[in-house]
Rosetta silent file (secondary structure, phi, psi, omega in degrees, C-alpha in Angstrom):
SEQUENCE: MPTTEESIIAAARLRAAYRGENEAMAAASALEVLAALKKSLSGDKYQEALEKLYLEYSTS
SCORE:     score description
SCORE:     0.000 S_00000001
   1 L     0.000  130.047 -171.448    0.001    0.018   -0.015 S_00000001
   2 L   -79.863  148.757  173.971    1.499    3.284   -1.037 S_00000001
   3 L   -66.581  141.122 -179.534    2.134    6.016    1.579 S_00000001
   4 L  -124.489  168.043 -179.980   -0.362    8.800    1.490 S_00000001
   5 H   -54.456  -42.066 -179.979   -0.500   12.369    2.670 S_00000001
   6 H   -63.698  -37.859  176.688   -3.045   11.423    5.325 S_00000001
   7 H   -64.954  -37.986 -179.551   -0.767    8.720    6.692 S_00000001
   8 H   -70.054  -34.058 -175.844    2.032   11.209    6.994 S_00000001
   9 H   -72.161  -38.750  178.703   -0.115   13.728    8.789 S_00000001
  10 H   -67.750  -37.478 -178.466   -1.299   10.963   11.167 S_00000001
  11 H   -71.639  -35.089  174.015    2.320    9.865   11.899 S_00000001
  12 H   -56.970  -43.353  178.988    3.248   13.486   12.539 S_00000001
  13 H   -72.192  -41.842  175.677    0.535   13.741   15.090 S_00000001
  14 H   -55.627  -42.835 -179.441    1.295   10.404   16.696 S_00000001
  15 H   -64.939  -51.176  177.598    4.979   11.392   17.066 S_00000001
  16 H   -57.133  -40.058  177.998    3.971   14.745   18.625 S_00000001
  17 H   -59.843  -45.028  172.674    1.678   13.042   20.960 S_00000001
  18 H   -50.510  -44.928 -173.710    4.380   10.610   21.939 S_00000001
  19 H   -89.182   -2.007  176.812    6.790   13.424   22.614 S_00000001
  20 L    77.308   23.335  175.357    4.272   15.491   24.500 S_00000001
  21 L   -97.588  169.692  177.825    4.161   18.145   21.789 S_00000001
  22 L   -62.128  108.369 -178.742    1.384   20.073   20.103 S_00000001
  23 H   -68.357  -32.072  176.505   -0.261   17.629   17.649 S_00000001
  24 H   -68.274  -39.779  171.950   -2.057   20.475   15.650 S_00000001
  25 H   -63.933  -38.445  179.901    1.253   22.222   15.066 S_00000001
  26 H   -63.674  -46.354  174.663    2.823   19.058   14.117 S_00000001
  27 H   -53.466  -50.285  172.946    0.042   18.385   11.597 S_00000001
  28 H   -50.736  -42.055 -177.845    0.458   21.976   10.273 S_00000001
  29 H   -68.685  -52.365 -177.767    4.204   21.541    9.855 S_00000001
  30 H   -55.669  -39.554  175.928    3.657   18.286    8.074 S_00000001
  31 H   -61.562  -42.548  177.532    1.212   19.958    5.647 S_00000001
  32 H   -63.220  -44.432  171.315    3.712   22.623    4.886 S_00000001
  33 H   -55.558  -47.708  176.852    6.360   20.030    4.179 S_00000001
  34 H   -58.066  -45.206 -177.416    3.846   18.198    1.917 S_00000001
  35 H   -59.249  -46.485 -174.708    3.040   21.330    0.013 S_00000001
  36 H   -69.060  -31.281  179.681    6.762   22.035   -0.726 S_00000001
  37 H   -76.856  -35.764 -179.072    7.379   18.461   -1.899 S_00000001
  38 H   -61.778  -37.032 -179.667    4.188   18.590   -3.983 S_00000001
  39 H   -75.619  -28.085 -173.063    5.409   21.772   -5.684 S_00000001
  40 H  -104.253  -17.019 -172.962    8.879   20.473   -6.379 S_00000001
  41 L  -127.427  161.153  166.112    8.380   16.769   -7.139 S_00000001
  42 L  -147.401  171.694  177.547    6.044   14.560   -9.156 S_00000001
  43 H    48.934 -136.770 -173.008    5.275   10.963   -9.923 S_00000001
  44 H   -58.940  -34.649 -173.729    7.685    8.403   -8.527 S_00000001
  45 H   -75.445  -30.298  166.600    9.985   11.031   -6.954 S_00000001
  46 H   -59.303  -47.661  174.687    7.085   12.381   -4.995 S_00000001
  47 H   -59.081  -40.329 -179.905    6.072    8.982   -3.810 S_00000001
  48 H   -61.851  -48.813 -176.841    9.608    8.277   -2.788 S_00000001
  49 H   -63.150  -39.230  173.919    9.792   11.506   -0.794 S_00000001
  50 H   -59.065  -42.947  179.036    6.463   10.593    0.980 S_00000001
  51 H   -58.425  -46.707  179.398    7.811    7.321    2.004 S_00000001
  52 H   -61.294  -42.058  174.974   10.971    8.781    3.304 S_00000001
  53 H   -62.918  -40.932  176.986    9.012   11.401    5.208 S_00000001
  54 H   -62.073  -48.214 -175.334    6.771    8.759    6.656 S_00000001
  55 H   -66.492  -32.726  173.234    9.621    6.774    7.803 S_00000001
  56 H   -63.436  -45.752 -178.445   11.197    9.928    9.463 S_00000001
  57 H   -64.072  -48.155 -178.207    7.920   10.536   11.434 S_00000001
  58 H   -74.381  -15.683  178.286    7.432    6.973   12.430 S_00000001
  59 H  -112.504   -8.443  177.149   10.877    6.182   13.586 S_00000001
  60 L   -96.947    0.000    0.000   11.969    9.341   15.389 S_00000001
């Protein structure tokens, strides 16, 4: 199953909750990153970037 923007936002919120940080701010930050990626990448490169970002949020 491919990584989606929604799964990245959920992972950002979960990481923030785990760290005791503001979940809404984490989601907003993730949305900004996604917007920048969407603007600069497309196709497979965009999907690869989504997967890397998800991995970053889910393992840190």
